C-alpha positions in Angstrom: -3.4 -53.3 77.3 -0.4 -51.1 78.0 -1.4 -48.6 75.1 -5.0 -48.3 76.5 -3.5 -47.6 80.0 -0.7 -44.9 78.7 -3.6 -43.5 76.2 -1.1 -44.2 73.4 -2.1 -45.2 69.9 -0.8 -48.8 68.9 0.8 -47.5 65.6 2.9 -45.1 67.7 4.1 -47.9 70.1 4.9 -50.3 67.5 6.4 -47.7 65.1 10.3 -48.5 64.2 12.2 -46.1 62.0 13.3 -47.6 58.7 16.1 -46.1 56.5 14.3 -45.0 53.2 16.2 -45.3 50.1 15.5 -42.4 47.7 14.3 -43.3 44.4 16.1 -41.4 41.2 14.6 -41.2 37.8 18.1 -42.1 36.1 16.8 -41.1 32.9 15.8 -37.5 33.9 18.8 -37.2 35.8 20.9 -37.7 32.8 18.9 -35.0 30.9 19.5 -32.7 33.9 23.1 -33.6 33.8 23.4 -32.6 30.2 21.8 -29.1 30.7 24.1 -28.4 33.7 27.0 -29.5 31.8 25.9 -27.4 28.8 25.1 -24.4 31.0 27.0 -24.7 34.6 25.3 -21.6 36.0 21.6 -23.1 35.8 19.8 -23.5 39.1 17.1 -25.9 39.7 14.4 -23.5 38.8 16.1 -22.5 35.4 16.7 -26.3 34.8 13.0 -27.1 35.4 12.1 -24.3 33.1 14.4 -25.9 30.4 12.9 -29.1 30.9 9.1 -27.9 30.5 10.2 -26.1 27.3 11.4 -29.2 25.9 8.0 -31.1 26.4 9.0 -33.1 29.8 6.2 -32.7 32.4 8.2 -32.7 35.6 7.7 -31.0 39.0 9.9 -28.3 40.3 10.5 -29.8 43.6 11.4 -33.3 41.6 14.1 -31.5 39.7 15.2 -29.9 43.1 15.5 -33.3 44.8 17.2 -35.0 42.0 19.9 -32.3 42.1 20.2 -32.3 45.6 20.6 -36.1 45.9 23.2 -36.0 43.0 25.0 -32.8 44.6 24.6 -30.9 41.4 22.6 -27.8 43.1 24.5 -24.7 43.5 25.2 -23.2 47.0 24.2 -19.6 47.1 25.8 -17.2 49.5 23.4 -15.7 52.0 22.6 -12.0 51.3 23.3 -9.7 54.1 20.3 -7.8 55.5 21.2 -4.1 56.1 18.6 -2.2 57.8 17.0 0.1 57.9 16.6 0.8 54.4 15.7 4.2 52.6 11.9 4.1 51.8 11.5 4.8 48.2 9.0 3.8 45.4 10.4 0.8 43.3 10.9 1.1 39.7 7.7 -1.0 38.5 5.6 -0.7 35.3 2.7 -2.6 34.1 2.8 -1.3 30.4 6.0 -1.1 28.2 7.5 2.3 27.5 6.7 4.1 31.0 9.8 3.4 33.2 13.0 2.6 31.8 16.1 1.8 33.9 19.9 2.0 32.9 23.3 0.9 34.2 26.9 0.0 33.3 29.4 -2.7 33.8 32.7 -3.7 32.8 34.4 -6.8 31.5 38.2 -7.5 31.6 39.8 -8.8 28.4 43.1 -10.4 28.2 44.7 -8.1 25.3 42.5 -4.9 25.3 42.0 -4.5 29.1 38.5 -3.1 30.3 35.5 -3.2 28.2 32.6 -1.4 29.4 28.8 -2.5 28.8 26.2 0.2 28.9 22.5 -1.3 28.8 19.1 0.4 29.0 16.1 -1.8 30.3 12.2 -1.5 29.9 10.8 -2.0 33.6 7.6 -3.6 32.3 8.7 -6.2 29.6 12.2 -6.5 31.1 13.8 -6.3 27.6 17.3 -4.9 27.0 16.2 -2.2 24.4 19.4 -0.3 24.4 23.1 -1.5 24.3 26.5 -0.2 23.8 29.9 -2.2 24.4 33.0 -0.1 23.9 36.4 0.6 25.2 35.7 3.8 27.2 33.2 4.8 29.9 32.2 8.3 29.4 29.1 10.3 28.6 29.0 9.7 24.9 28.9 5.9 25.4 26.1 6.1 27.7 24.3 8.3 25.7 24.8 5.9 22.6 22.9 3.1 24.4 20.0 5.4 25.4 19.9 6.6 21.9 19.9 3.0 20.9 16.9 2.4 23.1 15.0 5.4 21.9 15.4 4.7 18.2 14.1 1.2 18.6 11.0 2.2 20.5 10.2 5.9 19.1 12.2 6.2 16.1 15.2 8.4 14.9 13.5 11.6 15.0 12.8 12.9 18.4 9.3 14.4 19.1 9.5 15.5 22.6 6.4 13.2 23.9 7.8 9.9 24.8 6.7 10.7 28.6 9.0 7.8 29.8 10.9 7.9 33.2 14.3 6.9 33.3 16.0 5.7 36.5 19.7 5.9 36.9 22.3 5.8 39.4 24.3 8.7 40.5 27.2 8.4 38.0 28.6 11.8 36.5 27.7 10.4 33.1 24.0 10.6 33.7 24.1 14.3 34.8 26.3 15.2 32.0 24.8 18.0 29.4 25.0 15.6 26.6 23.0 12.7 28.3 20.4 15.3 29.6 19.7 17.0 26.3 19.5 13.6 24.7 16.8 12.6 27.2 15.0 15.8 27.3 14.5 15.9 23.4 12.7 12.7 23.4 10.5 13.6 26.4 12.3 11.4 29.1 12.2 12.5 32.8 15.4 11.3 34.8 15.2 10.3 38.4 18.3 9.4 40.4 18.3 6.7 43.1 19.6 7.7 46.7 23.4 7.3 47.1 24.5 4.0 48.2 21.1 2.2 47.5 21.7 0.2 44.1 18.5 -1.8 45.0 16.6 1.1 44.2 17.7 0.4 40.5 16.9 -3.3 40.9 15.9 -4.0 37.3 19.2 -2.8 35.7 21.4 -4.2 38.6 19.7 -7.6 38.1 20.1 -7.7 34.5 23.9 -6.9 35.0 24.3 -9.8 37.5 22.6 -12.1 34.9 24.9 -10.8 32.3 28.0 -11.6 34.3 26.6 -15.1 35.6 25.3 -16.4 32.3 27.6 -14.8 29.7 30.7 -13.1 31.0 31.8 -15.6 33.7 31.6 -18.3 31.1 34.3 -17.0 28.9 37.7 -15.6 28.9 37.7 -12.8 26.5 40.9 -12.1 24.6 39.9 -8.9 22.7 37.5 -6.2 22.6 35.8 -7.6 19.4 35.3 -11.2 20.8 33.8 -9.7 24.0 31.6 -7.3 22.0 30.4 -10.1 19.6 29.6 -12.7 22.5 27.7 -10.0 24.9 25.8 -8.9 21.7 24.8 -12.4 20.8 23.7 -13.3 24.6 21.5 -10.3 24.8 19.5 -11.2 21.7 19.3 -14.6 23.4 18.0 -12.9 26.6 15.4 -10.9 24.8 14.1 -13.7 22.6 14.6 -17.2 23.9 15.6 -17.2 27.4 12.8 -18.0 29.9 12.5 -15.2 32.5 12.3 -16.1 36.1 10.3 -12.8 37.3 7.8 -13.2 34.5 6.5 -16.8 35.1 9.1 -18.4 32.6 7.8 -16.4 29.7 10.3 -15.5 26.9 10.6 -11.5 27.0 9.7 -11.3 23.2 6.7 -13.4 23.5 5.6 -11.4 26.8 6.1 -8.0 25.1 3.7 -9.1 22.3 1.1 -10.3 24.8 1.3 -6.8 26.6 1.2 -5.0 23.2 -2.1 -6.8 22.3 -3.7 -6.0 25.9 -2.5 -2.5 25.5 -4.4 -2.2 22.4 -7.3 -4.0 23.5 -7.4 -1.6 26.4 -7.1 1.4 24.1 -9.9 0.2 21.9 -12.3 -0.6 24.9 -11.7 2.7 26.5 -12.5 4.5 23.2 -15.4 2.4 22.5 -16.7 3.4 26.1 -16.4 7.0 25.2 -18.0 7.0 21.8 -14.5 8.0 20.1 -12.3 6.7 17.2 -8.5 6.5 17.4 -8.7 9.3 14.6 -10.5 11.7 17.0 -7.4 11.5 19.5 -4.9 11.8 16.5 -3.6 8.4 17.0 
């Protein structure tokens, strides 16, 4: 009667809040704990991806809930929002060998001091295609990393027809005559980001952050040789077996293969539409 007069549903009037005890799958929690103990830097998305690759069908939010209830989730610092930003085109490509990005970082060793890492990334398939780990940070070391990428993708003999755009920051090594001559010999077009805007070189910066989080900060290197061997092994893991968050959890090697197939299929379709063959274009 009272509910009818007040125009209130009876379920609302009789509702009493009850304490809900969360149900946790302890078997799955132990699997998650094992992954976290093995690789302490993993967040819930990477844990979910590893479990899916192992054959466990589990929802991403279920993994997040378990990690929150157990207190295993990493707490990320909030990013500062600095605005306004300089408007510029992002370094994005849909096909491999169209846009590359490069950057350098350093690693501290106990006996040999600083070790410098130069890396070249493909902005489409995100693979690290060029790497050089050395005890010096000059134009020659940066050029060796670029030369490693060029030999992997275009061979040892420069033809001047690569037609790849290379994005770098404004470090002096990238403006050196040695570096520019090497890029020009293969037909690379250099472009420099605006000063104080590392986000314009986001592909390379993101790779360096992942390298430090998953490799460098997990070890205490004593010598240059130890750091070089560990970083080289991690880059091989990054290219071949690590699931990439920005690429729908595909492994980079598998995704690069898929893109190569798509590219060749597109070429054949285009040539067939024009009634030509690959030999007509000198392919």
